[in-house]
N, C-alpha and C positions, 0 to 999 in steps of 0.2 A: 583550476580555472575551467569554466564551462566550455563545452564544445558543441556549437549548434550544428544541426544536420539538415541539409536540404535533400528531400526525397524527389528523385526524378523518375517519372513513370514512363516506361518505354511502350510506345505504340507501333514500333517497327520502323522508325526513322533511321536513315543512314547516319544521321548526326546526333543520335541520342547521347553517345558517350562524349561527344564534343561539347554538349551542354554541361555534362559533369566536369569536364576538364576546365571549362571557362569559370565555373563556380569555384573550383579548387584554385585556379589562378588568382581569384579574389580572396583566397585564404579562408574559405568556408568549406567545411567537410560536406561531401555529397555522396549519395549512394543511389545506384540505378536498380529499379525493380520492375518486373513486368506488370502490365495493366491488370493482371488477374490477382494481384496481391490482396490478401484478406484484410478486413478491418483490424483484426487482432494483431496481424503482422505490422500494419502501419502504426498502431498504438505502441507497439514495442519499440519502434524506431524513434518515436516522439519527434516528428519533423517540426522544424521551425517554419518551413515553407515547403510547398509542393510545386514542381514544374512538370507540365504535361508535354511530352515530346510530340513531334510531327509523326507522320506515317503515310503509307501509300494508298490508304483507303479513302472512300467518301463516306461521310457520316450516315447518309441515307441508303447506303449499299447494304444488301442483305448479308448478314454475317460479319459486318464491320465491327471492330472493337468498340465497346461503349465505355462511358465513364461510370464506374460503379458509384452508387449513391453515397456509400460510406465516406468517400473522399471529401465530400462537402460537409460532413458532420464534425470534422476536427476543428473547424473554425480557425484555420491558419491561412495565410495568404497563398493564393494559387495563381500561377502564370501559365497560360496555355499557349503553345507555339504551333502555328500552322494548323495541322489536324487537331492538335491539343486545344487550340482556341475554339475550333468548330464544335468539338464534342462538349466543351464547357458551355458554350452558348446553347447547344441543343439540350443539354441536361437542365438548363435554367429556362427552358421553354421558348427559346429563340428559334429562328428559322434559318437553315443553311440550304442553298440550292446551287446547282451547277451554273457557273457564270457564263456570260456571253462571250467573253474573251479570256484566254489563258494568260497567265502572267508568270514568266520565267526569267530569271536573271535580274540584272540591275533595274531598279525602279525608283524614280524620284518620289520621296515621301514627304508630305507636308504635315507638320505637327499642329494639331488644333488645340491641344491642352498640355501645358507644361507643369502642371501641379506636382505630379508624383513620378510616374514612369519615365517621363521625358524631361525631368527637371534639369535645368542648365544646358539643354541641347539647343542647337540653332533652329530656325524656323523650318528648315527643310534638310533632309539628309538622303544619301543614297542607300537604299535597302535592297536586300537580296530576297527575291520572291521565287516560289516554286509551287504554284497552285492553279487549280481550275475552278474549284468551288468558292463561293462567297457567302457571307452573311447578308441576308436580305431583310431581316427583322431582328432588332435587339430585344433581349428580355427586359423585364421591368427592373429599374435601378441601374442599368448599364448606359454608358454614353460613349460617343465617338471620341477617340483620342488623336487619330491621325488618318490621312487618306492619301491615295495616289490618284492619278488621272483615270486609272482603270478600276480601282477598288475603293469604294466609299468607306468601308470599315476596315482599314489597314491595321488598326489596333483599337481596342475597346477596354472599358474598365467600369467596375462598380466599386468606387473608393470606400463606401460604407462597409461592404462585405470583404474588401481587399481581394477582389477577383479581377484578374486582368487577362487579356488575350492579345496576341500579335499575329498577324497573318504572315509576316516576314520571318526571317531567321536571324536573330541577333547573335547567335552563337558562331556564325561563320565570319571569317575575316572580311568578306565582301560587303557586309553591312557596316556602313560608316558609324562609328561610336557605339557599336553593338555591345561592347564590354561595359560602356557607361550605362546603357539601358538595363543590363543585368545587374549592375552595381546598384542602381536606383531601386530595383526590385528587392535585392537582398538587404540593403542597409536602410533606405528611407521607408520602404513599405513593410518589410518583414523584420526589421530590427535585429538582423543577424550580427554576430560578433566575429571579426576576421582573425582567427588564431590557429588555423590549420596550415601545415606545410609539409613538403615532401619528406622532411626528416621524420615526421610523425608516421608517414607511410612506411618508411624503412623499419622503424622500431616495431610497428604493428605487424608487419610481415614476418619479422624475425620471431616474434612471439607466436604468430599463427603457424609458421612452419614447424617450430619446435613441438607445438601441440598436435598438429596434423600427423607428423612423422614419428611420434612417440612409439617406440617398439619396432621400428623398421628403418632400413637404410634407403638411400636415394641414389638413383642413377641420373646423371645430368648429361643431356645431349649437348656437348660443347662444340659450337661451330667456329668460334673465334671472332664472331661479330659482336657488336656492343650489347645486344639483347641477351644472348646466352652467356656471354662473359660476365655481364653484370649480375645475371641470375646465379651463376656459379659462385661468385664472390659473396653474394648475399646469403646463399645457402651454406657456404663454408663458415660464415660468421655465426649462423644459426645452429648448425649441427656438426661442424668440424669433420672428424674422421668418418662420420656416418655417410659422407658424400663421396661418390665415385664418379669422376668425370670421364666421359667417353668421347673421344674425338674421332669421327669417322671420315676417312678419305673416300668420298664417293666417286672420285674421278671427275667431278664436275666443279672443282675449285679453281680459284685464280692461280696464276703463276706464283710460286714461292710461298703459297699459303700454308702448306704442311710444316715447313721449317719455322715459319713465323709463330704459328700457334704452339708448337712444341716448345719453342724457346721462351715465349712469354709466360705460358702457364705452367710448364714443367720446371723451368729454371727459376723464374722470378717469383711466382706465387706459391710454388711448392704444393700445388693441388695434387690429389690422388688421381693422376691423369693416365688413362689407358688409350693407346692409339690402335685403331683398327683400319687396315688397308683393304677396303672393299671396292676399289676402283673397277676392277674387272667385272665384279658381280653386278654393279649398277649399270655399267655401259652395256653389258650383255642383256639385261632386262629391258633396256630401252631400245634395243635393236628393232628397227622397222616401225617404231611408234612415232606418229606425227601429231596426233591430237594433244594439245597442251594439257587438258584435264586428265587424260590418261597418263601423261608424263608425271604430273604432280602426284597422282594417286599411287603410281608404281613406286615413286621415290619415297613417299610417306610410308607405305607398307614395308619397304625394305629397311628403312631406318628403324621402325618399330621391331621388326624381326631381329635385327642386329642387337638393339638395346635389350630385348628380352633374352637373347642368347647370352649376352654379356652379364646380365643380371643373375643368371644361374651360377656364374663364377664368383659372385659377390654375395656373401652370406646375408640372408634375411633382407634382400633387396625387394621392396614392395612399391616403390614410387619412381616416377620418371619426371624430371623437371625439364620444362621447355621454355624458351624465351619468347613465347607467343605474345604479340601486341594486339591492341584493339583493331587497327586497320586490317590485320590478317583475319581476325574473327568476322568483322562486319562484311568483308568481301567474300568470305567463304560460307558462312552460315549466319542465321539470325542470332543476335546476342542471347535471346531467350527462346529460341526455337519458334519465333513468331513469323511475321510476314515479310521481313527484310529480304530483298533480292540477293541471290548468290551471283557475284561477279566472276570469281574464279576461286578454285580450291587452293588454299595454301597447304603445303605438304604437312604442316604440323597442326592443321585444323581440319579442313574438309578432306584432306588426303589421308587421314588416319583410318585404320580399320575399325569396324564396328565393335569388335571384341578385342580387348587387350588384357594381358595378365598384370600389367603395372598400372597403378593409379596415377593420374596426371597431377602435377603441381605446376601451376602457371602464375607466378606472382605478379606478372605484368600484363595479364590478359585484358585489363580494362584501362591500360595506359597507352600513351602515344610515344613515338620515338624520342622526341625532345625531352619528355619527362623522364624516360629511362636514361638518357644522357645525363640529366641532372642528378639522378640517383647514382649513376656511375661515378660522378665527381664527388658526391657525398661519401661514397665508399672508397675513394682514393685511387680509382683506376687512372692510368696515364692518358694524357690528351691524345696520343697517337691512336688509342683505342676508342676513347670517348667520341672523337670527331670523325671517326671512320664512316665512310659512306655506307648506306644499307646494301647488303648483298642478299639476294633471295635464297631461302633454304634449299630449293631445288637447284641452286647454283646456275652454271652456264647452260644447263638443259633447257631453261626457259628463256635463254638469250640466243639459242640456236633455233631458228624457225625451220621446222621439218625434222628429219631424222637426226638423232644424236649418235655420232660415232667418234672414234679416236682421232681420225684425220680432221674432222670438222672442229672438234674440241681444241686441237693443236692450233689451228688457224685462228679461232676466236681468242684463245688464251694469249697468243702473241700480240694480236691487234689490241686487245684490252690492256695488256701490259704497257704497250707503247703509248696508248692514249692516257692512262693514268700517270705515267712518268712525265709526259709533257705538261699535263695540267698541274702537277706538283712543282715542276721546275719553273713554271710561269707564275707560281704563287697564287693559283686560282682554286686550289682544291677545297679550301675551307669556305669558299663563297657559294658553293653549290650543294644541293641536297644529294644529288647523284649525277655522276658522269660515267657512262659505260658504252661498250660496243655491242652490237647485235648482228649476228651472222644471218643474212637473208637467204631464203630458199630459191634464189635466182642467180643466173650467170649472165654476164653481159660481155659484149665485144669490146676489146681494147687494143692498143698498139704499144708494144714495148720493144725497143731496139729494132725498129722497122719491121717487126713481126706481129702478126695477128695473135691476140690472146682471146680466150673465152673462159673467163674466170668469175670468182665470187664477188658479190657486193656486200659491204658492211655498212651498217647505219650507226651513227653516233647519236646517243641520247643524253641530253643534259637538261636537268630541271632544277628549279628552285621551289622550295616548299617549307612549311612550318611543321607539319605533322604527317604528311603523306596522304592525307585524305583528299586534298586538292593540290595541284601543282601547275606551275607555268614553265614553259620551255625557256631555257636560259639562252640569252643572246651572247654566245661565245664570240670574242673578237675575231674578225676575219683573218688576221694574220696567224692567230692560234689555230683556227680551223685549217688554214692552208698548210701549216707545219704538221698538223696531225695527219691530214690526208697524204701529204708527200711522204711522211715517215712510214705510215702503214703500207702504202702501195709499194714502196721501195724495199721494205724489210720483211714483209710477210708474203711468202710464196703462196699463191692461190687467190690473192685479192688484187683486182685491178680497178675497183670503183669504190668511193666512199661517199655516202650521202648523210645529210643532217636532218634529224627529226624535229619538226616545229609544231608538234601537237601538245596541247595542254591536257590536264586531267581535271574534270571531265572535258571532252568526251572520251579521250583515250585514257588508258591506265599508264602508270609509269613504266612498268615492265611491258614488253611486247606480248608475253604469254602469261 
């Protein structure tokens, strides 16, 4: 059976891989490549359609990425999104200039043509905009397809050449019926065939891992979270005894985590699991460190040093597997070393040292958390692990604002344990993407037993999300918040105040550091 491929060209957007994900959700295989890809490389891929991503530049800016002429020689349908639309229009001799008004967030969009891209959609939808520049003159053969009150050419098209552009972002959930717009492009315009699924990804990765690791053994950094756990089981299926899993206790773990991981993977999965207690080593390295980027880099370097030391004990170990996800990558570094902004270094991406003796294997590097959860289910991992809330690689170090030490770790660990216990008892755990506690670098005055206290404050963070790229703060029931606050203040010595974080992502990130 044929497998159509959609080629997605990355111009530095934070949402490039989200486009790829939406295409895969529609069961069409997609692949992301940088805008510098050559004509020969494109020809080898044989794309059924091409999508041009957004990006942070202006097309008229000196040094801005341009659309290579060879993309237009393949005579396949092209959809440009935001910056992708603007460079497509510029390449076809249209004109793009800075607009008089910026347009960010939700915008009511009115559809002027329902023939192809907007087939079966209503007369108006809510679209998600993020732009300053606008098209002021269309190239020959193009026509207006939709508009907003601020943007005349919110989308355009040349049906004869099958070239389309949208100023908004159909790939984000904030655009109403965005998935239908992408579906129209894939199936009505590009004639793609929907026959790709995550099961294909699993089988392809197993083949790729076998080929990549031929002649060498693999060290797996197993944290006990869903990403590294799924990666460990996947690699075990691919290479069996050639895999050695290393579980490092960095002293920054949740309460009871060591026992849980050793039981699940040592007893149940019978993996070749080696436990390293490096708690004192990590906490000592973090002494006096306040800057979150420094914390992440220190932790990343220590992990690699430990893995490389352990690799020496494992004959012919040449590779290191990590459960890195796309949101980790896009916040840390550009997916292709391009213009994407660095938000924060994840210990397994931006926190890695420049030189390593082990070669990285990251099977989930271009996937999102919910996609990895589905793969975990395909591989037969238990629901208790599949549905587990994300936990940052640097652990509690990035949930302690300010210096990390054993006393502050003890306080946060107990508060977080109480929080999770109540959320689970109330049957709310599976409703949220993450719920956790953050120890703040402030002390406040309180009164306990008619005595003055001057102790720590802890923040409760609860969010809902689909993929971790965007998130809304979760509206926990007031009686649950009251129970959490009362339990933490009464049971955890050193805390006399509990606050609730009501920030969404963006502008905040999910973790505080």
